[in-house]
C-alpha positions as a Markdown table, in Angstrom:
| # | Residue | x | y | z |
|---|---|---|---|---|
| 1 | Met | -14.5 | 5.0 | -62.7 |
| 2 | Lys | -16.6 | 5.4 | -59.5 |
| 3 | Met | -15.3 | 7.9 | -56.9 |
| 4 | Ile | -15.3 | 6.6 | -53.4 |
| 5 | Arg | -16.3 | 9.4 | -51.0 |
| 6 | Arg | -14.3 | 9.8 | -47.8 |
| 7 | Arg | -16.4 | 10.8 | -44.7 |
| 8 | Thr | -15.3 | 12.2 | -41.4 |
| 9 | Val | -17.6 | 12.2 | -38.3 |
| 10 | His | -16.7 | 14.1 | -35.1 |
| 11 | Leu | -18.3 | 13.1 | -31.7 |
| 12 | Lys | -17.9 | 14.6 | -28.3 |
| 13 | Val | -18.6 | 12.0 | -25.6 |
| 14 | Cys | -19.0 | 13.2 | -22.0 |
| 15 | Asn | -19.3 | 11.1 | -18.9 |
| 16 | Leu | -21.4 | 12.9 | -16.4 |
| 17 | Thr | -21.3 | 10.1 | -13.8 |
| 18 | Glu | -19.0 | 9.5 | -10.8 |
| 19 | Ser | -17.7 | 6.3 | -12.3 |
| 20 | Pro | -15.5 | 5.5 | -15.4 |
| 21 | Leu | -17.4 | 4.5 | -18.5 |
| 22 | Asn | -16.3 | 1.8 | -21.0 |
| 23 | Ile | -16.6 | 2.6 | -24.7 |
| 24 | Ser | -16.3 | -0.2 | -27.2 |
| 25 | Phe | -15.6 | 0.6 | -30.8 |
| 26 | Glu | -17.1 | -1.9 | -33.2 |
| 27 | Pro | -16.6 | -3.8 | -35.4 |
| 28 | Leu | -13.1 | -4.4 | -34.1 |
| 29 | Gly | -14.0 | -4.4 | -30.4 |
| 30 | Asp | -11.3 | -2.0 | -29.3 |
| 31 | Gln | -12.0 | -0.3 | -26.0 |
| 32 | Ala | -11.3 | 2.9 | -24.1 |
| 33 | Asp | -12.2 | 3.9 | -20.5 |
| 34 | Leu | -13.7 | 7.4 | -20.2 |
| 35 | Pro | -12.9 | 8.7 | -16.7 |
| 36 | Ala | -15.6 | 10.0 | -14.4 |
| 37 | Lys | -16.5 | 13.6 | -15.4 |
| 38 | Gly | -14.3 | 13.2 | -18.4 |
| 39 | Thr | -14.7 | 14.0 | -22.1 |
| 40 | Phe | -13.4 | 12.3 | -25.2 |
| 41 | Ala | -13.2 | 13.8 | -28.7 |
| 42 | Val | -13.8 | 11.0 | -31.2 |
| 43 | Glu | -12.9 | 11.4 | -34.9 |
| 44 | Ile | -14.0 | 8.6 | -37.3 |
| 45 | Ser | -13.0 | 8.8 | -40.9 |
| 46 | Gly | -12.7 | 6.7 | -44.0 |
| 47 | Pro | -14.3 | 5.7 | -47.2 |
| 48 | Gly | -18.0 | 4.7 | -47.0 |
| 49 | Asp | -21.4 | 6.0 | -45.9 |
| 50 | Gly | -20.2 | 7.7 | -42.7 |
| 51 | Leu | -23.0 | 6.2 | -40.6 |
| 52 | Val | -22.1 | 5.9 | -36.9 |
| 53 | Glu | -24.4 | 4.0 | -34.5 |
| 54 | Ile | -24.3 | 4.7 | -30.7 |
| 55 | Cys | -25.7 | 2.1 | -28.4 |
| 56 | Val | -26.0 | 2.1 | -24.6 |
| 57 | Glu | -25.5 | -1.1 | -22.8 |
| 58 | Glu | -25.2 | -2.0 | -19.1 |
| 59 | Lys | -21.4 | -1.7 | -19.0 |
| 60 | Gly | -21.1 | 1.4 | -21.1 |
| 61 | Leu | -21.4 | 2.6 | -24.8 |
| 62 | Val | -20.8 | 0.9 | -28.1 |
| 63 | Val | -19.8 | 3.1 | -31.0 |
| 64 | Gly | -20.5 | 1.2 | -34.3 |
| 65 | Glu | -18.3 | 2.5 | -37.1 |
| 66 | Trp | -18.6 | 1.7 | -40.8 |
| 67 | Ala | -16.4 | -0.8 | -42.5 |
| 68 | Gly | -13.0 | 0.6 | -43.4 |
| 69 | Ala | -13.2 | 3.5 | -41.0 |
| 70 | Lys | -10.3 | 4.6 | -38.7 |
| 71 | Thr | -10.9 | 6.1 | -35.3 |
| 72 | Arg | -8.9 | 8.5 | -33.2 |
| 73 | Val | -9.8 | 9.2 | -29.5 |
| 74 | Arg | -8.4 | 12.3 | -27.7 |
| 75 | Asn | -9.0 | 13.4 | -24.1 |
| 76 | Met | -10.1 | 16.8 | -23.0 |
| 77 | His | -6.5 | 18.1 | -23.1 |
| 78 | Gly | -6.1 | 17.0 | -26.8 |
| 79 | Glu | -3.9 | 14.1 | -25.9 |
| 80 | Asn | -4.2 | 11.0 | -28.0 |
| 81 | Val | -5.9 | 8.2 | -26.0 |
| 82 | Ala | -6.2 | 5.6 | -28.8 |
| 83 | Thr | -6.1 | 5.2 | -32.5 |
| 84 | Tyr | -7.9 | 2.2 | -34.2 |
């Protein structure tokens, strides 16, 4: 019987600009807007390799999660912004 390892990755995403920043979470395409000068704490967990890819695009950031991962996004006050 093969044991599937559960991984958890924590990211702190800061927006140092004067404008909101769109963050897209792939592969599902869910989105969250990070306010100007704001910070998000992102926790991605689930079975699999735990590889997270961060890409910059003209309209914001893309966070590429591994298949089967669940994501929780909190603001700088610890309030839940989104769960995917």
